[in-house]
N, C-alpha and C positions, 0 to 999 in steps of 0.2 A: 816797377818804375813807371811813373806817370809821365805822359808826354805833354808838352805845353799846348795851349790852344793853337790849332792849325786852321788855316784857310782850307776848307774842304776841296775847293777846285784845284788849288795848288798841290795839295796832297795827292789827289787823284792823278794829276798830270805827272807828278814825281814818280808815283807807282807805275804809271803807264810807260814812262821813259826807262825806268829801271828794268821792267819786263822786256822792253824792246832791246836794251843793251844786252841782257842775258840771252835772249833769243838770237841776237846777231852773233854773239860769241859761239853759241852752240852750232849755228848754221856754218860759220867759218871752220870750226873744228871738225865737224862731221864731214863737210865737203872736202876738206883737206885729206881726210882719211880715205874717202871714196875715190878721189882722184889719184891718190898714191896707190891704192889697191889696183886701180885700172892701169896705171903706168907700170907697175912692177909685175903684174900678171900678164899673161899673153894677151896682147891687144888683138881683138878680133878684126875681121876684115870689114866690119861695118863702117860706113863713112862718118857716122855720128857716134861719138863715145857715149856709152851708157850713163856715166855720171852727169852728163849734160842735162838729162831729163830731170834728175833730182835737183840739181843746182838751179835750173830754170824755174821750175814750178814752185819749189820751196822759196826761191828768191823773190818771186812775185808776192808771196805772203809776207816776207820780211820787209819788202819795200812798202807795202800797204800799211803794215804795223808802224813802220818808221814815219810815214806820212801822218798817220793818226797821232803819233807821239810828238812829232816836231813840226809838222806842216799844217796843223789846224784842220785835219780832216775828221775830227771826232764829231760824231752825230750828236752826242750829248751836249757838247759845247755849242753846236749850232742851235739846238733846241733851247738851251738856256739863253743864248743871245736873242733869239726871236721872242722868248717870253719877256725878257727885260725890255725889248723894244715895244712890245705890246703894252706893257705896264706903263712905260713913259707916255705912250700915245693916250692911254686911258686917263692918266693924271692930267695931261694937257687939255683933254676934252672936258674934264670936270671943272677946270678953272674958269 
């Protein structure tokens, strides 16, 4: 099955967002299981629940990936933007 012509930037962004959504669902599912295991097994006397560490550090990665997908933190996008800006400046100098 052939795909129609796609804008490469939009296609890359769509793939990035789909990966983020998949990763977010995995994060939520796995963390729900970890917290359930912690809740139903003997809670130790530690003041900090052990699933908190997994949720926190993995959550940082999920947030960063979300910002890249939806917040414009993609380094490739910035490079392309700077390249286009330089090309416009060069065209204006040639005139």
